[in-house]
C-alpha positions in Angstrom: 169.5 163.6 81.3 166.7 161.3 82.3 166.9 158.4 83.8 167.3 155.1 82.3 164.2 153.4 81.8 163.4 149.9 84.4 162.3 147.3 81.9 159.2 145.6 82.4 160.0 142.1 84.1 157.5 139.2 84.1 159.1 136.6 87.0 157.7 132.9 86.4 157.4 130.7 89.2 156.2 127.4 88.2 153.7 128.5 91.0 149.9 129.8 91.0 151.2 133.8 90.8 148.8 134.7 94.0 150.7 136.2 97.3 152.1 133.4 98.1 155.6 132.1 98.3 156.9 129.1 96.5 157.8 125.7 97.3 161.1 126.4 95.0 164.1 127.8 97.1 165.1 129.3 93.6 161.9 131.0 92.6 161.7 132.5 96.4 165.4 133.3 96.1 165.5 135.3 92.7 161.8 137.0 93.8 163.6 137.8 96.9 166.8 139.6 94.7 164.2 141.4 93.5 162.3 142.7 96.5 165.8 143.3 98.0 166.4 146.1 95.8 163.0 147.6 95.1 162.8 146.7 91.8 158.7 146.0 90.4 158.0 143.0 88.6 154.8 140.8 87.5 154.6 137.1 89.1 152.9 134.7 86.1 153.1 130.5 86.6 154.8 129.6 83.4 155.6 126.4 82.8 159.1 124.4 82.5 158.2 123.6 79.0 158.7 127.7 78.1 161.4 127.6 80.2 164.5 128.4 78.3 166.9 126.0 80.1 163.6 123.9 81.1 163.6 124.8 84.7 162.5 127.5 86.6 162.4 130.1 87.9 162.6 132.0 84.0 162.5 135.7 83.6 160.7 137.8 80.7 162.4 141.4 80.2 160.6 143.9 77.8 162.8 147.1 77.7 160.5 149.9 76.2 162.5 150.1 72.8 163.7 146.6 72.1 162.7 143.2 71.7 162.1 140.8 74.7 164.3 138.5 75.9 163.5 135.4 78.1 166.3 134.5 80.7 166.6 131.5 82.3 168.8 130.4 85.8 168.2 132.2 89.2 172.0 133.2 89.2 172.5 133.7 85.6 169.4 136.2 85.8 170.5 138.2 88.6 173.6 138.4 87.0 172.4 139.6 83.4 170.3 142.3 85.9 173.4 143.6 87.3 175.3 144.1 84.3 172.0 145.9 82.5 172.0 148.0 85.4 168.6 147.2 86.6 170.0 145.4 90.1 172.7 146.7 91.9 175.3 144.5 92.9 175.0 143.5 96.1 178.6 142.3 96.8 180.3 145.4 95.2 181.6 146.2 98.5 182.7 143.5 99.8 186.5 142.4 100.6 187.8 139.4 98.6 187.3 137.5 101.9 183.8 137.9 102.4 183.1 137.3 98.7 184.4 134.1 99.1 182.2 133.5 102.6 179.3 134.6 100.8 180.1 132.1 97.5 180.7 129.1 100.0 177.3 129.7 101.7 175.6 130.1 98.5 177.6 126.6 97.5 176.6 124.9 101.0 172.6 125.6 100.1 172.3 125.2 96.2 174.8 122.8 95.7 174.6 120.3 98.9 171.5 121.3 100.7 169.3 121.3 97.6 169.6 117.3 96.8 169.1 117.0 100.5 165.8 118.9 100.3 165.0 116.7 96.7 165.5 113.5 98.2 163.0 114.1 101.5 160.5 116.1 99.2 160.6 113.1 96.3 161.7 109.9 97.7 160.1 110.3 101.2 157.3 112.2 100.7 156.3 111.5 97.1 152.9 112.0 97.0 152.4 115.5 98.3 154.8 116.7 96.6 153.8 115.2 93.2 150.6 116.8 94.3 152.3 120.5 94.1 154.5 120.3 91.8 151.9 119.3 89.4 148.5 121.0 90.9 149.3 122.5 86.8 149.0 118.8 85.3 145.5 117.3 84.5 144.6 114.3 87.0 144.4 111.6 84.5 148.2 112.3 83.8 149.7 113.2 87.1 150.2 109.8 87.7 151.9 109.4 84.7 153.8 112.1 85.0 154.9 112.1 89.0 155.9 108.4 88.0 158.5 110.3 85.4 159.6 112.6 87.0 160.0 110.4 90.2 162.8 108.3 88.5 164.4 110.7 86.8 164.8 112.7 90.1 166.2 109.6 92.2 168.7 108.4 89.0 169.7 112.3 89.2 170.3 111.9 93.3 172.0 108.3 93.2 174.0 110.1 90.4 174.9 113.3 93.0 175.9 111.0 95.9 172.4 112.1 97.8 170.7 108.7 96.9 173.3 106.6 98.2 172.6 107.9 101.9 169.9 106.2 104.2 167.6 108.8 105.6 168.9 109.2 109.0 171.6 110.2 107.2 170.5 112.8 105.1 168.6 114.2 108.2 172.3 114.6 109.9 173.8 116.3 107.0 170.8 118.8 106.8 171.3 119.7 110.6 174.8 120.8 110.1 174.0 123.0 107.5 171.3 124.2 109.3 173.0 125.1 112.7 175.9 126.6 110.5 173.6 129.2 109.2 171.8 129.6 113.2 175.2 130.0 114.0 175.9 132.7 110.8 172.9 134.3 111.8 173.4 134.5 115.7 176.6 136.6 115.4 174.8 139.0 113.0 171.7 139.3 115.0 170.5 143.1 115.3 167.8 144.5 118.0 166.2 145.7 115.3 164.9 145.4 111.4 166.1 142.9 109.3 169.8 141.7 109.7 171.9 140.1 107.2 173.7 136.8 106.8 177.6 138.1 106.9 176.7 140.7 109.3 176.8 143.5 107.3 174.8 146.9 106.8 173.3 145.8 103.0 172.1 142.5 102.5 174.6 139.9 100.2 174.0 137.2 97.7 174.0 135.4 99.9 170.9 136.6 101.6 169.2 135.9 98.7 170.1 132.7 99.1 169.2 131.9 102.6 166.0 133.2 102.8 164.9 131.5 99.7 166.0 128.0 101.5 164.3 128.9 104.6 160.9 129.6 103.1 161.1 126.9 101.2 161.5 124.7 103.7 158.7 126.6 105.8 155.9 126.2 103.7 156.6 123.0 101.7 154.2 120.2 103.2 156.1 117.8 101.2 159.0 117.9 103.6 157.6 117.9 106.9 161.5 117.0 108.3 162.9 119.9 107.0 159.9 122.0 107.8 160.5 121.1 112.0 164.1 121.2 111.8 164.3 125.3 110.2 161.9 126.0 113.1 164.2 124.3 116.1 166.3 127.7 115.2 165.2 130.3 116.8 167.7 133.2 114.9 167.1 131.4 111.4 163.1 131.9 112.3 164.0 135.6 114.0 165.8 136.3 110.5 162.9 134.9 107.9 160.3 137.4 109.7 161.8 140.7 109.8 162.5 140.3 106.1 159.0 139.0 105.2 157.6 141.9 107.7 160.2 144.7 105.3 160.1 142.6 102.0 157.0 140.9 101.5 154.1 142.4 103.8 151.7 141.2 100.8 152.6 137.8 100.8 150.6 135.0 103.2 152.6 134.5 106.4 154.0 130.8 106.2 151.7 129.8 109.1 149.0 130.9 107.2 150.5 129.0 103.8 151.0 125.8 105.3 
């Protein structure tokens, strides 16, 4: 029996498709997930207007003998690809306790750290963020679109809670999270090759999220304090460097990109 053909995948990143990391941790997360499993894909800029959920990233799946399908949300995209047999289930062999740890780590970054990152970008460094996030918007419209986006972000942050803290308080929260990640990675570190956040021989879903957030911090000049903070943790930096060398050798290193 011949193997099931892999559908053609196009990842829409919202950023130029040249070989550089994106500012979005969720774009980096999904791209990392594909590369950890050696699944080929094509990268395109795309846009939020064309995204099925109005956010990035999104993925077009073109089977050889069926209509194309467009999926949104990095977690749901991964889940759909695993269900379809395109991606392996990285967490299949985990114990129930490690599944819980992996889920908790992902939630810590995606549902907590994400809002700290957004606050630093859109509130503390608005003009740099506007220039980077709205690179595809004509200059004449950028100020208006940026103002509307900023107002929406501020409202969301206030409702979520991050917007109710001052800058120093938020920086304290950020450091607490990165200290926790550093501790996990220090315990998991091996002498050579990539090492994984739960300390196993293979990556888990948590690694795609951790790497996605680390890279987003390192390449985005609209969050300089987050970038400086991440660089203070040597094991996080070693973890990122080893994964980059093994899975993203064609991408600009963050030292070249910033």
